[in-house]
C-alpha positions in Angstrom: -26.7 7.9 12.6 -23.4 6.9 11.2 -22.4 5.2 14.5 -25.6 3.3 14.5 -24.8 2.0 11.1 -21.3 1.2 12.2 -22.6 -0.7 15.2 -25.0 -2.6 13.1 -22.2 -3.6 10.8 -20.3 -4.8 13.8 -23.1 -7.1 14.9 -23.5 -8.5 11.3 -19.8 -8.7 10.7 -18.9 -10.3 14.0 -21.1 -13.2 15.0 -19.5 -13.1 18.5 -20.2 -9.4 18.8 -20.8 -9.8 22.6 -17.1 -10.6 22.9 -16.2 -7.4 21.0 -13.3 -5.3 22.3 -14.1 -1.7 21.6 -11.6 1.1 21.5 -12.1 4.8 20.8 -8.6 5.5 19.5 -5.7 3.2 18.7 -2.4 4.8 17.8 0.6 2.7 16.7 3.6 5.0 16.4 6.0 4.9 13.5 8.2 1.8 13.5 6.5 0.1 16.4 4.3 -3.1 16.7 1.0 -3.4 18.5 -0.3 -6.8 19.4 -4.0 -7.0 18.8 -5.2 -9.6 21.3 -8.5 -11.3 20.9 -10.8 -12.2 18.0 -13.3 -9.3 17.8 -12.3 -5.7 17.7 -14.0 -2.4 16.9 -11.9 0.7 16.6 -13.4 4.1 16.1 -10.1 5.7 14.9 -6.9 3.9 14.0 -3.6 5.7 13.4 -0.8 3.8 11.8 2.6 5.5 11.6 5.1 4.8 8.9 6.6 1.3 9.4 4.0 0.5 12.1 2.8 -3.1 12.4 -0.6 -4.4 13.8 0.0 -8.0 14.8 -2.7 -10.6 15.0 -2.6 -13.4 17.5 -5.7 -15.5 16.9 -6.5 -18.1 14.3 -9.5 -15.8 13.2 -9.7 -12.1 13.7 -12.6 -9.8 12.9 -11.6 -6.2 12.8 -14.0 -3.3 12.3 -12.4 0.2 11.8 -14.6 3.3 11.5 -11.8 5.7 10.4 -8.2 4.6 9.5 -5.3 7.0 9.0 -2.3 5.5 7.3 0.7 7.9 7.8 3.1 5.8 5.7 3.7 2.2 4.6 2.4 0.0 7.3 1.5 -3.7 7.9 -1.2 -5.9 9.4 0.8 -9.1 10.3 -1.3 -12.3 10.5 1.5 -14.7 9.5 1.6 -18.2 10.9 4.3 -19.1 13.5 7.4 -20.8 11.9 7.9 -24.4 12.7 10.8 -25.3 15.1 13.8 -27.0 13.6 14.2 -30.6 14.8 17.2 -31.4 17.1 20.1 -33.4 15.8 20.3 -37.0 16.9 22.8 -38.0 19.5 26.1 -39.6 18.4 26.3 -43.2 19.3 28.3 -44.3 22.3 31.8 -45.8 21.6 32.3 -49.3 22.5 34.5 -50.8 25.3 35.6 -54.3 26.1 32.5 -54.7 28.3 29.9 -52.8 26.3 29.2 -52.7 22.6 29.1 -49.4 20.6 25.7 -48.0 19.7 24.1 -46.6 16.5 23.5 -43.0 16.0 20.1 -41.7 16.9 17.5 -40.5 14.4 17.2 -36.7 13.9 14.1 -35.1 15.3 11.4 -34.1 12.7 11.0 -30.4 12.1 7.8 -28.7 13.4 5.0 -27.6 11.0 4.5 -24.0 10.2 1.3 -22.4 11.7 -1.7 -21.4 9.7 -2.0 -17.8 8.8 -4.7 -15.7 10.4 -8.2 -15.6 8.8 -9.0 -12.0 8.7 -12.3 -10.2 8.2 -11.5 -6.5 7.9 -14.2 -3.8 7.6 -13.1 -0.2 7.1 -15.7 2.6 6.8 -13.2 5.4 5.8 -9.5 5.4 5.1 -7.1 8.2 4.5 -3.7 6.9 3.3 -0.2 8.3 2.7 1.4 4.9 2.0 0.7 1.3 1.3 -0.9 -1.1 3.7 0.3 -4.7 3.4 -1.9 -7.5 4.8 0.3 -10.5 5.3 -1.6 -13.7 6.1 1.1 -16.1 4.9 1.5 -19.6 6.4 4.4 -20.1 8.8 7.6 -21.6 7.4 8.3 -25.3 8.1 11.0 -26.3 10.5 13.9 -28.3 9.1 14.6 -31.8 10.3 17.5 -32.6 12.5 20.6 -34.4 11.3 21.0 -38.1 12.2 23.7 -38.8 14.8 26.9 -40.7 13.7 27.4 -44.2 14.9 29.8 -44.7 17.8 33.2 -46.3 17.2 33.3 -50.1 17.9 35.8 -51.8 20.1 37.9 -54.3 18.2 38.5 -57.9 19.4 41.4 -59.5 17.6 40.6 -62.5 15.4 36.8 -61.9 15.6 34.1 -60.6 13.2 33.3 -57.0 14.2 30.4 -55.1 12.6 30.5 -51.3 13.0 27.6 -49.2 14.0 25.2 -47.4 11.7 24.4 -43.7 11.4 21.0 -42.4 12.6 18.3 -41.5 10.0 17.7 -38.0 9.0 14.9 -36.1 10.6 11.9 -35.2 8.3 11.0 -31.6 7.5 7.9 -30.2 8.9 4.8 -29.1 6.9 4.6 -25.6 5.6 1.9 -23.5 7.0 -1.3 -22.8 5.0 -2.1 -19.1 4.4 -5.1 -17.5 6.0 -8.1 -16.0 4.2 -9.0 -12.4 3.8 -12.5 -10.9 3.6 -12.1 -7.2 3.0 -14.8 -4.5 3.0 -13.8 -1.0 2.4 -16.8 1.3 2.0 -15.0 4.4 0.8 -13.1 4.5 -2.5 -10.2 6.3 -0.9 -7.4 4.0 0.2 -8.8 0.7 -1.2 -6.2 0.6 -3.9 -3.3 1.1 -1.5 -4.0 -2.3 0.1 -1.8 -5.2 -0.9 -2.8 -8.7 0.3 -0.2 -11.3 0.6 -1.1 -14.9 1.2 1.3 -17.7 0.4 2.3 -21.1 1.9 5.1 -21.1 4.4 8.6 -21.8 3.1 9.4 -25.5 2.8 11.7 -27.0 5.4 14.7 -29.1 4.6 15.2 -32.7 5.6 18.1 -33.3 7.9 21.4 -35.1 6.8 21.9 -38.8 7.5 24.3 -39.8 10.2 27.5 -41.5 9.1 28.5 -45.0 10.2 30.8 -45.4 13.1 34.4 -46.4 12.8 36.6 -48.6 14.9 38.7 -47.8 17.9 42.6 -48.3 17.4 43.7 -51.9 17.9 47.0 -53.9 17.8 46.7 -57.5 16.9 49.6 -59.9 16.4 49.8 -63.0 14.3 49.0 -65.3 17.2 45.8 -63.3 18.0 44.7 -63.1 14.4 43.4 -60.1 12.5 39.9 -59.0 13.0 37.2 -59.1 10.2 35.9 -55.5 10.2 32.6 -54.6 8.4 31.4 -51.1 8.4 27.8 -50.2 9.3 25.4 -48.3 7.1 24.8 -44.6 7.0 21.3 -43.4 8.2 18.4 -43.2 5.7 17.1 -40.1 4.0 13.6 -40.4 2.8 14.2 -38.1 -0.2 10.5 -37.1 -0.1 9.5 -33.6 -1.2 8.8 -31.3 1.8 5.1 -31.2 2.4 2.5 -28.5 2.5 0.1 -28.3 5.4 -3.6 -29.4 5.1 -5.9 -27.0 3.3 -8.1 -24.6 5.2 -11.5 -26.1 5.9 -13.2 -22.7 5.2 -15.4 -22.6 2.2 -14.3 -20.7 -0.9 -17.0 -18.2 -0.5 -15.2 -16.9 2.6 -12.6 -15.6 0.2 -15.1 -13.3 -1.4 -14.2 -14.0 -5.0 -15.3 -11.4 -7.4 -16.9 -12.1 -10.7 -15.4 -10.5 -13.9 -18.0 -9.3 -16.5 -19.2 -12.0 -18.8 -18.9 -9.6 -21.7 -15.9 -7.4 -20.7 -15.6 -3.7 -21.6 -13.8 -2.9 -24.8 -10.0 -3.4 -24.5 -7.1 -1.7 -26.2 -6.4 -5.1 -27.9 -7.3 -8.7 -27.4 -6.0 -12.1 -28.3 -8.9 -14.6 -28.6 -6.9 -17.7 -28.2 -3.4 -18.0 -26.6 -1.7 -21.3 -27.6 0.1 -22.6 -24.5 1.2 -26.1 -25.5 -0.5 -27.7 -22.6 -0.3 -31.4 -22.3 -3.3 -33.8 -22.8 -5.3 -34.1 -19.6 -4.5 -30.6 -18.3 -6.7 -29.1 -15.8 -7.7 -25.5 -15.0 -5.3 -25.7 -12.1 -2.5 -26.5 -14.6 -3.4 -23.5 -16.7 -3.5 -21.3 -13.6 -0.1 -22.4 -12.4 1.4 -21.8 -15.9 0.1 -18.2 -16.0 1.2 -17.6 -12.4 4.6 -18.9 -13.1 4.9 -16.6 -16.1 3.8 -13.6 -14.0 6.3 -14.5 -11.3 9.1 -14.6 -13.9 7.9 -11.1 -15.2 8.2 -9.8 -11.6 4.4 -9.1 -11.4 2.7 -8.8 -8.1 0.1 -11.5 -7.3 -2.9 -11.0 -9.5 -6.6 -10.8 -8.6 -8.5 -14.0 -9.1 -12.1 -13.7 -10.2 -14.7 -16.1 -11.6 -15.6 -15.7 -15.2 -18.2 -17.8 -17.0 -17.4 -21.4 -16.2 -13.8 -20.6 -15.6 -11.7 -17.7 -14.1 -10.0 -14.4 -14.8 -6.5 -13.3 -13.7 -6.1 -9.6 -13.5 -2.7 -8.0 -13.1 -2.2 -4.9 -11.0 -2.1 -1.6 -12.9 1.5 -1.0 -13.9 3.3 1.9 -15.6 5.2 1.1 -18.9 7.5 2.6 -21.4 5.8 3.5 -24.8 7.2 0.3 -26.3 5.5 -1.9 -23.7 8.4 -2.6 -21.4 7.6 -2.2 -17.6 9.3 0.6 -15.7 11.8 -0.5 -13.1 11.4 -0.9 -9.3 8.7 1.0 -7.5 8.1 3.4 -10.4 6.4 0.4 -12.1 3.6 0.4 -9.6 3.3 4.2 -9.2 0.1 5.8 -10.3 1.8 9.2 -10.8 3.7 9.8 -14.1 7.3 8.6 -14.0 9.3 9.1 -17.1 12.8 7.9 -17.5 15.4 10.6 -18.0 16.8 10.7 -21.5 20.3 11.8 -22.3 19.0 13.6 -25.5 19.0 17.4 -25.2 16.1 17.5 -27.7 14.1 15.2 -25.5 14.9 17.4 -22.5 13.8 20.5 -24.3 10.5 18.9 -25.4 9.7 17.9 -21.9 9.9 21.5 -20.9 7.4 22.6 -23.6 5.0 19.7 -23.9 3.2 17.9 -21.2 4.6 14.5 -20.3 2.7 11.3 -20.9 2.5 8.3 -18.7 1.5 4.9 -20.1 -0.3 2.4 -17.9 -1.5 -1.2 -18.4 -3.8 -3.9 -17.0 -3.8 -7.4 -18.5 -6.6 -9.8 -18.1 -6.3 -13.5 -18.7 -9.7 -15.2 -19.3 -9.8 -19.0 -19.1 -13.1 -20.7 -20.0 -15.4 -22.1 -22.7 -14.4 -21.6 -26.4 -17.5 -19.3 -27.0 -17.4 -16.1 -28.8 -15.5 -13.5 -26.8 -17.9 -10.5 -26.9 -16.9 -7.1 -25.5 -19.1 -4.2 -24.9 -18.5 -0.9 -26.6 -18.3 0.9 -23.4 -14.8 2.1 -22.6 -13.4 1.4 -19.3 -11.8 4.1 -17.0 -8.5 3.6 -15.3 -10.3 3.8 -11.9 -12.6 1.0 -12.9 -9.6 -1.1 -13.9 -8.1 -0.3 -10.5 -11.3 -1.6 -8.9 -11.0 -5.0 -10.7 -7.9 -5.6 -8.7 -9.4 -4.9 -5.2 -10.3 -8.6 -4.6 -6.6 -9.5 -4.4 -7.0 -13.3 -3.8 -4.0 -15.3 -4.9 -5.6 -18.8 -5.1 -7.9 -20.5 -7.6 -11.2 -21.7 -6.3 -11.0 -25.3 -5.2 -13.8 -26.4 -7.5 -11.8 -25.3 -10.6 -8.5 -26.7 -9.6 -9.3 -30.2 -10.9 -11.7 -29.2 -13.6 -10.5 -30.6 -17.0 -9.2 -28.1 -19.5 -10.3 -29.6 -22.8 -10.5 -28.8 -26.5 -13.7 -26.7 -25.9 -11.7 -24.3 -23.7 -9.3 -21.6 -24.4 -7.2 -18.8 -22.9 -7.8 -15.3 -24.0 -5.9 -12.2 -23.2 -7.3 -8.7 -22.9 -4.9 -5.6 -22.6 -6.2 -2.3 -21.3 -3.7 0.4 -21.9 -4.2 3.9 -20.6 -2.4 7.2 -21.3 -2.4 10.0 -18.9 -1.1 13.5 -19.7 0.6 15.5 -17.1 -1.8 18.1 -15.4 -4.8 16.3 -16.7 -7.1 14.6 -14.3 -8.4 11.7 -16.5 -6.5 8.9 -18.1 -7.9 7.6 -21.4 -7.8 4.1 -22.9 -5.8 3.9 -26.1 -8.0 3.5 -29.2 -7.2 2.5 -31.9 -4.7 -0.2 -31.0 -1.3 1.2 -30.2 0.5 -2.1 -29.5 -0.8 -5.6 -30.2 -1.3 -8.0 -27.3 1.6 -10.2 -28.4 3.9 -7.2 -28.1 2.7 -6.5 -24.6 3.3 -10.1 -23.6 6.7 -10.3 -25.2 8.0 -7.0 -23.8 6.7 -7.9 -20.3 8.7 -11.2 -20.5 5.6 -13.4 -20.4 5.1 -14.8 -23.9 7.8 -17.3 -23.9 6.9 -18.7 -20.5 3.2 -18.9 -21.4 3.9 -20.8 -24.6 6.5 -23.2 -23.0 5.7 -26.8 -23.5 5.7 -29.0 -20.5 
């Protein structure tokens, strides 16, 4: 019965199911890469060893997996191909008594980065012992070639001689656009170990302009007269900002945006209106970029983007924090098991031997929308539910909101969900009453100053 359901899902999930490549078992050993050729794949059992990579080679891939075993950190690689760097322009030819010198050639433009793969991933059951990274980033742009220098001119005594010019700089290619991810994981196990990366490719650099040519050595006496030498011009550099490739023509619903509850569950604390000093005429896209810039400065992983009322919600990944609200360092920050910094105090050490340790965890939700009353329900939220909010890890704002005006009737609100988990206890509980106010959380996570920065 289960296999019939799986086959039915394959037909629904893959419109081109007749082209489906079916495999009973696919095993990718630790540290190795397997190239998954073709667009439609159904795999009964997938084993990914630690450090293994499943590489995608099509613009769109639809992958159905009945059972996936992740034996360590592994990667699904759907990155776009990098653009090729442009070739340098040839140096101009030196002049002779018979032939004039020539200008330097223009540098070749860099190639554009390829688009990341659009991936539909369906997993019936997953058993994980690590983190699965799905990287659908666009390819990096190729840099432009340097302009060639002008050739040296031959000098005729007593004559006007104009030197050669350098070649123009080659333009950088366009950076690749990231692919889209549609993710369906029917089992709870393993969903929270999936990290989705999608970014534009790195920007290329424009080449350097070629320099004007010089003059070949000459010896003119008084009778011949001295030459009138005028140097040519260096090549041109456009100075334009490196470009980003064209947007994907796939509709936003392909991204499977989630919807955050209109009336969210009760939070540990909330800030109804966060003043951000936005300029007049700001858009929802401007607000989104301000928050994203602050999160990047605070070393947060890309948040989940969900629709909320007439705007959107940004939800940070569950992080582990110190009791004063500062995030833990390195990988421990994102660990779901209790990590407590060692204290040099003997008293603290003895207390840790007697009393159960506590771990503090936090999720922050930024709500951007109408200035209506922010009502929350009385229902407390579990840590597992807060983890589920993050499962739709899409890193871009829906296109219909990017240009929407952010006016006086809109505001940015912040909810903080703080959880405490005691060692040897299964459940984590949300902190009530308020242990730390929202502003303390924002300040100690290095966000507040960036969020309030005036443009």
